[in-house]
N, CA, C and O atoms as a DFTB+ gen file, in Angstrom:
380 C
 N C O
     1  1       0.973      -1.033      -0.074
     2  2      -0.222       0.097       0.005
     3  2       0.822       1.117      -0.268
     4  3       2.028       0.977      -0.069
     5  1       0.151       2.272      -0.799
     6  2       1.308       3.500      -0.839
     7  2       0.065       4.805      -0.706
     8  3      -0.905       5.005      -1.438
     9  1       0.522       5.560       0.509
    10  2      -0.429       6.350       0.748
    11  2      -0.133       7.627      -0.173
    12  3       0.962       8.125      -0.432
    13  1      -1.393       8.016      -0.595
    14  2      -1.609       9.166      -1.349
    15  2      -2.150      10.544      -0.933
    16  3      -2.518      10.709       0.230
    17  1      -2.222      11.687      -1.968
    18  2      -3.132      12.913      -1.627
    19  2      -4.127      12.613      -1.949
    20  3      -5.041      12.924      -1.185
    21  1      -4.446      11.943      -3.090
    22  2      -5.936      11.930      -3.556
    23  2      -6.018      10.892      -4.572
    24  3      -4.979      10.557      -5.140
    25  1      -7.100      10.355      -4.865
    26  2      -7.588       9.364      -5.843
    27  2      -7.489       9.960      -7.394
    28  3      -7.815      11.126      -7.617
    29  1      -7.065       9.173      -8.340
    30  2      -7.312       9.517      -9.813
    31  2      -8.592       9.894      -9.940
    32  3      -9.319       8.975      -9.563
    33  1      -9.240      10.899     -10.327
    34  2     -10.771      11.234     -10.965
    35  2     -11.427      10.752     -11.652
    36  3     -12.626      11.011     -11.750
    37  1     -10.540       9.542     -12.610
    38  2     -11.397       8.533     -13.556
    39  2     -11.230       7.108     -12.986
    40  3     -11.106       6.165     -13.767
    41  1     -11.224       6.950     -11.847
    42  2     -11.056       5.824     -11.064
    43  2     -12.606       5.878     -10.799
    44  3     -13.366       6.827     -10.609
    45  1     -12.817       4.420     -10.860
    46  2     -14.617       3.874     -10.355
    47  2     -14.698       3.498      -9.160
    48  3     -13.863       2.722      -8.694
    49  1     -15.859       4.043      -8.342
    50  2     -16.302       3.145      -7.292
    51  2     -16.517       1.669      -7.469
    52  3     -17.065       1.241      -8.485
    53  1     -16.176       1.026      -6.682
    54  2     -16.273      -0.698      -6.825
    55  2     -17.063      -0.839      -5.493
    56  3     -16.862       0.001      -4.616
    57  1     -17.973      -1.875      -5.280
    58  2     -18.705      -2.540      -4.232
    59  2     -17.873      -3.947      -4.215
    60  3     -18.131      -4.879      -4.976
    61  1     -16.889      -3.958      -3.281
    62  2     -16.173      -5.123      -2.775
    63  2     -15.231      -4.899      -1.760
    64  3     -14.525      -3.926      -1.496
    65  1     -15.385      -6.149      -1.181
    66  2     -14.749      -6.115       0.160
    67  2     -13.195      -6.836       0.364
    68  3     -12.387      -6.721       1.285
    69  1     -13.139      -7.730      -1.075
    70  2     -11.838      -8.787      -1.014
    71  2     -10.916      -7.834      -1.726
    72  3     -11.300      -7.290      -2.761
    73  1      -9.314      -7.524      -1.058
    74  2      -8.432      -6.604      -1.652
    75  2      -7.856      -7.512      -2.930
    76  3      -7.971      -7.214      -4.119
    77  1      -7.281      -8.565      -2.440
    78  2      -6.854     -10.032      -3.271
    79  2      -7.189     -11.149      -3.049
    80  3      -7.593     -11.512      -1.944
    81  1      -7.055     -12.092      -4.316
    82  2      -7.321     -13.246      -3.998
    83  2      -6.015     -13.815      -4.343
    84  3      -5.292     -13.357      -5.228
    85  1      -5.738     -14.837      -3.607
    86  2      -4.760     -16.053      -3.605
    87  2      -5.003     -16.976      -5.034
    88  3      -6.092     -17.389      -5.433
    89  1      -3.708     -17.172      -5.665
    90  2      -4.152     -17.949      -6.535
    91  2      -4.031     -19.378      -6.749
    92  3      -4.342     -19.913      -7.814
    93  1      -3.505     -20.098      -5.572
    94  2      -3.578     -21.400      -5.376
    95  2      -4.750     -22.148      -4.522
    96  3      -5.248     -23.155      -5.025
    97  1      -5.108     -21.797      -3.533
    98  2      -5.895     -22.207      -2.805
    99  2      -7.028     -21.662      -2.344
   100  3      -7.818     -22.296      -1.645
   101  1      -7.218     -20.310      -2.739
   102  2      -8.538     -19.790      -2.687
   103  2      -8.435     -18.511      -1.231
   104  3      -9.350     -17.980      -0.602
   105  1      -7.072     -18.379      -1.113
   106  2      -7.349     -17.817       0.295
   107  2      -7.543     -16.063       0.018
   108  3      -7.343     -15.822      -1.173
   109  1      -7.777     -15.189       0.581
   110  2      -8.038     -14.083       0.305
   111  2      -7.626     -12.674       1.249
   112  3      -7.666     -12.808       2.472
   113  1      -7.357     -11.758       0.855
   114  2      -7.569     -10.594       1.527
   115  2      -8.061      -9.639       1.701
   116  3      -7.829      -8.685       0.958
   117  1      -9.288      -9.513       3.197
   118  2     -10.402      -9.161       2.922
   119  2     -10.435      -7.546       4.067
   120  3      -9.827      -7.575       5.137
   121  1     -10.987      -6.639       3.750
   122  2     -11.138      -5.212       4.326
   123  2     -12.601      -5.533       5.278
   124  3     -13.655      -6.074       4.944
   125  1     -12.169      -4.972       6.543
   126  2     -13.430      -4.965       7.432
   127  2     -13.328      -3.819       8.142
   128  3     -12.545      -3.742       9.090
   129  1     -14.182      -2.705       7.727
   130  2     -14.152      -1.296       8.524
   131  2     -15.092      -0.699       7.506
   132  3     -15.876      -1.387       6.852
   133  1     -14.931       1.205       7.352
   134  2     -15.257       1.844       7.072
   135  2     -14.202       2.513       5.808
   136  3     -13.213       3.199       6.064
   137  1     -14.572       2.212       4.674
   138  2     -14.034       2.387       3.533
   139  2     -14.553       2.445       2.348
   140  3     -15.607       1.820       2.226
   141  1     -13.967       3.264       0.969
   142  2     -14.223       2.922      -0.185
   143  2     -13.323       2.569      -1.171
   144  3     -12.235       3.135      -1.071
   145  1     -13.456       1.792      -2.104
   146  2     -12.473       0.826      -2.984
   147  2     -13.189       1.444      -4.305
   148  3     -14.329       1.554      -4.755
   149  1     -11.596       1.850      -4.735
   150  2     -11.807       2.646      -6.170
   151  2     -10.946       1.896      -7.161
   152  3      -9.791       1.647      -6.817
   153  1     -11.418       1.461      -8.484
   154  2     -10.645       0.551      -9.469
   155  2     -10.531       1.906     -10.902
   156  3     -11.327       2.714     -11.379
   157  1      -9.439       1.628     -11.094
   158  2      -9.087       2.479     -12.577
   159  2      -8.524       1.349     -13.280
   160  3      -7.662       0.606     -12.810
   161  1      -9.055       1.250     -14.444
   162  2      -8.631       0.048     -15.798
   163  2      -8.013       1.187     -16.808
   164  3      -8.533       2.158     -17.357
   165  1      -6.719       0.667     -16.816
   166  2      -6.166       1.026     -17.988
   167  2      -5.503       0.387     -19.094
   168  3      -5.551      -0.806     -18.795
   169  1      -4.929       0.490     -20.171
   170  2      -4.688      -0.695     -20.891
   171  2      -3.993      -1.633     -20.448
   172  3      -4.454      -2.764     -20.605
   173  1      -2.705      -1.488     -19.773
   174  2      -1.849      -2.659     -19.095
   175  2      -1.819      -2.938     -18.322
   176  3      -0.966      -3.791     -18.073
   177  1      -2.891      -2.387     -17.039
   178  2      -2.818      -2.508     -15.760
   179  2      -4.403      -2.360     -15.254
   180  3      -5.288      -1.894     -15.972
   181  1      -4.544      -2.700     -14.290
   182  2      -6.011      -2.211     -13.165
   183  2      -5.213      -1.439     -11.882
   184  3      -4.028      -1.767     -11.820
   185  1      -5.525      -0.753     -11.148
   186  2      -5.390      -0.338     -10.102
   187  2      -6.115      -0.304      -9.282
   188  3      -7.205       0.172      -9.600
   189  1      -5.989      -0.663      -8.133
   190  2      -7.278      -0.160      -6.959
   191  2      -6.649       0.858      -5.926
   192  3      -5.540       0.807      -5.394
   193  1      -7.380       1.540      -5.825
   194  2      -7.604       2.496      -4.479
   195  2      -8.621       2.291      -3.662
   196  3      -9.734       1.830      -3.917
   197  1      -7.970       2.826      -2.213
   198  2      -8.492       2.849      -1.003
   199  2      -8.905       3.928      -0.177
   200  3      -8.041       4.447       0.530
   201  1     -10.257       4.431      -0.131
   202  2     -10.404       5.397       0.708
   203  2     -10.592       5.236       2.270
   204  3     -11.770       5.174       2.621
   205  1      -9.931       5.181       2.966
   206  2     -10.372       4.625       4.355
   207  2     -10.559       5.942       5.245
   208  3      -9.935       7.000       5.332
   209  1     -11.512       5.496       5.769
   210  2     -12.495       6.760       6.387
   211  2     -12.231       6.774       7.860
   212  3     -12.294       7.768       8.583
   213  1     -11.858       5.278       8.301
   214  2     -11.190       5.380      10.040
   215  2     -10.490       3.925       9.769
   216  3     -10.784       3.115       8.890
   217  1      -9.465       3.826      10.788
   218  2      -8.811       2.487      10.628
   219  2      -9.895       1.419      10.489
   220  3     -10.968       1.187      11.047
   221  1      -8.965       0.707       9.236
   222  2      -9.395      -0.707       9.074
   223  2      -8.795      -1.821       8.937
   224  3      -7.585      -1.892       8.722
   225  1      -9.668      -2.959       9.060
   226  2      -8.673      -4.020       9.399
   227  2      -8.282      -4.868       8.282
   228  3      -9.322      -5.214       7.722
   229  1      -7.073      -5.457       7.587
   230  2      -6.993      -6.223       6.427
   231  2      -7.086      -7.469       7.134
   232  3      -6.598      -7.431       8.263
   233  1      -7.683      -8.784       6.699
   234  2      -7.706      -9.800       7.212
   235  2      -7.304     -10.467       6.168
   236  3      -7.399      -9.970       5.046
   237  1      -6.739     -11.827       6.396
   238  2      -6.342     -13.190       5.956
   239  2      -6.273     -14.308       6.661
   240  3      -5.878     -14.262       7.826
   241  1      -6.651     -15.513       6.059
   242  2      -6.680     -16.581       6.764
   243  2      -5.431     -17.331       7.519
   244  3      -5.473     -17.991       8.557
   245  1      -4.151     -16.984       6.564
   246  2      -2.856     -17.597       7.245
   247  2      -2.067     -16.542       8.011
   248  3      -0.989     -16.822       8.537
   249  1      -2.678     -15.176       8.077
   250  2      -1.562     -14.380       9.080
   251  2      -2.250     -13.361       9.643
   252  3      -3.443     -13.214       9.376
   253  1      -1.492     -12.394      10.624
   254  2      -2.424     -11.635      11.749
   255  2      -2.945     -10.565      10.774
   256  3      -2.380     -10.071       9.799
   257  1      -4.472     -10.277      11.412
   258  2      -4.812      -8.683      10.915
   259  2      -3.645      -7.715      10.782
   260  3      -2.801      -7.650      11.676
   261  1      -3.571      -6.904       9.604
   262  2      -2.926      -5.487       9.282
   263  2      -3.954      -4.544       9.576
   264  3      -5.095      -4.830       9.214
   265  1      -3.754      -3.511      10.147
   266  2      -4.481      -2.246      10.780
   267  2      -4.165      -1.326       9.390
   268  3      -3.018      -1.262       8.948
   269  1      -5.099      -0.746       8.860
   270  2      -4.393      -0.012       7.819
   271  2      -5.073       1.587       8.252
   272  3      -6.260       1.530       8.571
   273  1      -4.581       2.659       8.281
   274  2      -4.797       3.958       8.698
   275  2      -5.906       4.642       7.791
   276  3      -6.260       4.210       6.694
   277  1      -6.307       5.560       8.298
   278  2      -7.163       6.490       7.590
   279  2      -6.393       7.102       6.252
   280  3      -5.167       7.020       6.172
   281  1      -6.920       7.515       5.555
   282  2      -6.416       8.098       4.343
   283  2      -6.436       7.434       3.043
   284  3      -6.911       6.298       3.035
   285  1      -6.005       7.930       1.920
   286  2      -5.652       7.147       0.656
   287  2      -4.837       6.659       0.279
   288  3      -3.728       7.163       0.103
   289  1      -5.151       5.570       0.057
   290  2      -4.079       4.393      -0.416
   291  2      -4.126       4.040      -1.566
   292  3      -5.262       3.881      -2.014
   293  1      -3.120       3.816      -2.363
   294  2      -2.686       3.015      -3.548
   295  2      -2.540       1.385      -3.447
   296  3      -1.795       1.032      -2.533
   297  1      -3.046       0.463      -4.123
   298  2      -2.792      -1.009      -4.066
   299  2      -1.401      -1.028      -4.777
   300  3      -1.299      -0.683      -5.954
   301  1      -0.567      -1.349      -4.196
   302  2       0.675      -1.649      -4.626
   303  2       0.981      -3.017      -4.555
   304  3       1.377      -3.316      -3.429
   305  1       0.931      -4.270      -5.603
   306  2       1.610      -5.540      -5.778
   307  2       2.793      -6.010      -5.400
   308  3       3.520      -5.796      -6.370
   309  1       3.401      -6.508      -4.591
   310  2       4.516      -6.853      -4.119
   311  2       4.889      -8.032      -5.467
   312  3       4.134      -8.718      -6.156
   313  1       6.399      -7.887      -5.455
   314  2       7.015      -8.815      -6.937
   315  2       7.931      -9.341      -6.150
   316  3       8.299      -8.785      -5.116
   317  1       8.398     -10.492      -6.576
   318  2       9.510     -10.988      -6.046
   319  2      10.938     -10.860      -7.313
   320  3      10.669     -11.261      -8.445
   321  1      12.405     -10.297      -7.047
   322  2      13.023      -9.940      -7.646
   323  2      14.093     -10.974      -7.563
   324  3      14.507     -11.154      -6.418
   325  1      14.664     -11.728      -8.535
   326  2      15.890     -12.722      -8.386
   327  2      16.980     -11.767      -9.319
   328  3      16.941     -11.830     -10.548
   329  1      17.664     -11.142      -8.814
   330  2      19.207     -10.446      -9.481
   331  2      19.789     -11.432     -10.149
   332  3      20.125     -11.245     -11.318
   333  1      20.021     -12.733      -9.474
   334  2      21.181     -13.315      -9.765
   335  2      20.972     -14.512     -10.712
   336  3      21.889     -15.214     -11.137
   337  1      19.546     -14.683     -11.020
   338  2      19.207     -15.884     -12.227
   339  2      19.263     -15.451     -13.507
   340  3      19.126     -14.277     -13.851
   341  1      19.418     -16.178     -14.069
   342  2      20.132     -16.078     -15.946
   343  2      19.434     -15.151     -16.087
   344  3      20.042     -14.087     -16.208
   345  1      17.790     -15.078     -16.145
   346  2      17.333     -14.343     -16.954
   347  2      16.411     -13.237     -16.461
   348  3      15.437     -12.832     -17.096
   349  1      16.862     -12.714     -15.091
   350  2      16.128     -11.756     -14.372
   351  2      14.778     -11.727     -13.967
   352  3      13.943     -10.847     -14.177
   353  1      14.659     -12.818     -13.349
   354  2      13.188     -12.966     -13.312
   355  2      12.485     -12.074     -12.229
   356  3      12.968     -11.640     -11.183
   357  1      11.467     -11.942     -12.642
   358  2      10.355     -10.670     -11.772
   359  2       9.111     -11.564     -11.937
   360  3       8.691     -11.968     -13.021
   361  1       8.632     -11.796     -10.867
   362  2       7.112     -12.539     -11.257
   363  2       6.355     -12.092      -9.631
   364  3       6.908     -11.657      -8.621
   365  1       5.076     -12.367      -9.859
   366  2       4.402     -11.754      -8.677
   367  2       4.632     -12.886      -7.634
   368  3       4.746     -14.091      -7.854
   369  1       4.668     -12.325      -6.635
   370  2       4.428     -13.223      -5.317
   371  2       2.884     -13.686      -5.262
   372  3       1.872     -13.002      -5.415
   373  1       3.033     -15.179      -4.974
   374  2       2.066     -16.158      -4.835
   375  2       1.374     -16.227      -3.415
   376  3       2.168     -16.598      -2.551
   377  1       0.209     -15.989      -2.992
   378  2      -0.217     -15.753      -1.505
   379  2      -0.743     -17.405      -1.620
   380  3      -1.263     -17.956      -0.650
């Protein structure tokens, strides 16, 4: 998550509590609290944004709850980087 001053005006409100779904066994990151989620679809990428009105919980089946502070945030996906591999692998982290 990256804190922002504002959410892009072209981002559309979405009604969703699931921030991200795992790729293998159906686990997910779910938001619990007072927030609004937005999505901005672009040709190469779709970015989600959060406007958190008061501290919100981010839950997951396999790890502790994370407290998200009030404010505006861009959802940034973590990547695994292998600088010493032959092909310089950059791939999504699979949850």
